[in-house]
C-alpha positions as CSV (number, residue, x, y, z in Angstrom):
1,M,-28.7,-13.6,-21.8
2,G,-28.9,-9.9,-22.9
3,L,-26.6,-7.0,-22.2
4,A,-27.2,-4.8,-19.1
5,V,-26.8,-1.1,-18.8
6,V,-23.8,-0.2,-16.7
7,R,-23.9,3.0,-14.6
8,D,-20.9,4.9,-13.3
9,L,-21.2,4.7,-9.5
10,R,-19.2,7.8,-8.9
11,E,-22.2,9.8,-10.1
12,A,-24.5,8.2,-7.5
13,R,-22.1,8.4,-4.5
14,A,-20.6,11.3,-2.6
15,P,-16.8,11.4,-2.5
16,A,-15.3,9.4,0.4
17,S,-14.4,11.2,3.6
18,P,-10.9,11.0,5.0
19,D,-12.1,8.6,7.6
20,E,-13.7,6.3,5.0
21,L,-10.4,6.4,3.0
22,A,-8.4,5.5,6.1
23,E,-10.8,2.6,6.9
24,F,-10.6,1.4,3.3
25,E,-6.8,1.5,3.4
26,T,-6.8,-0.5,6.6
27,D,-9.1,-3.1,5.0
28,V,-6.9,-3.3,1.9
29,L,-3.8,-3.9,4.1
30,A,-5.7,-6.6,6.2
31,G,-6.7,-8.3,2.9
32,F,-3.0,-8.2,1.8
33,V,-2.0,-9.9,5.1
34,L,-4.7,-12.5,4.9
35,A,-3.9,-13.4,1.3
36,R,-0.2,-13.7,2.1
37,S,-1.0,-15.9,5.1
38,A,-3.4,-18.1,3.0
39,A,-0.6,-18.5,0.5
40,G,1.6,-20.0,3.2
41,L,4.1,-17.3,3.8
42,T,5.6,-17.1,7.3
43,D,4.6,-14.5,9.8
44,G,8.1,-13.0,9.6
45,T,7.9,-12.5,5.9
46,I,4.4,-11.0,6.1
47,S,5.6,-8.7,9.0
48,S,8.5,-7.6,6.9
49,D,6.3,-6.9,3.8
50,V,3.9,-4.9,6.0
51,M,6.7,-2.9,7.5
52,H,8.0,-1.9,4.1
53,L,4.6,-0.9,3.0
54,E,4.1,1.2,6.1
55,Q,7.4,2.9,5.7
56,T,6.6,3.7,2.1
57,R,3.2,5.0,3.1
58,A,4.7,7.2,5.8
59,W,7.2,8.7,3.3
60,F,4.6,9.2,0.6
61,G,2.0,10.8,2.9
62,R,-0.9,9.5,0.9
63,P,-2.5,6.2,0.1
64,L,-0.2,4.0,-1.9
65,W,-2.7,3.6,-4.7
66,D,-2.0,7.2,-5.5
67,M,1.7,6.5,-6.1
68,E,3.0,6.9,-9.6
69,P,6.2,5.4,-11.1
70,A,7.9,8.9,-10.7
71,D,7.2,8.7,-7.0
72,A,8.9,5.3,-6.7
73,D,11.8,6.7,-8.7
74,V,12.3,9.3,-5.9
75,Y,11.6,6.9,-3.0
76,L,13.7,3.9,-3.9
77,P,17.1,5.7,-4.1
78,V,16.4,7.2,-0.7
79,T,15.7,3.8,0.9
80,N,18.7,2.2,-0.8
81,D,21.0,5.0,0.6
82,L,19.5,4.4,4.1
83,R,20.1,0.7,3.8
84,K,23.7,1.2,2.7
85,L,24.2,3.6,5.7
86,A,22.8,1.0,8.1
87,L,25.1,-1.7,6.7
88,L,28.1,0.6,7.1
89,R,27.1,1.3,10.7
90,G,26.5,-2.4,11.4
91,T,22.8,-1.9,12.3
């Protein structure tokens, strides 16, 4: 078996539209849910995981694959403070 020439597909394809990116993001999340379900996780665990991903996505304002460690460093203290506040309030 010989080597094949590999071509960069970004050259042959136009950039994705915002709608295409949104559809792809939905497909990735659906794949995440299916994989967790196939692994035997409970519906409650999967729902909690999805909720956290959706909250992070809403805060970030862009697809999570764009998130960098510095973004997580900003986000995580905010969520930890909100959790502490909720515990203090008893909610």
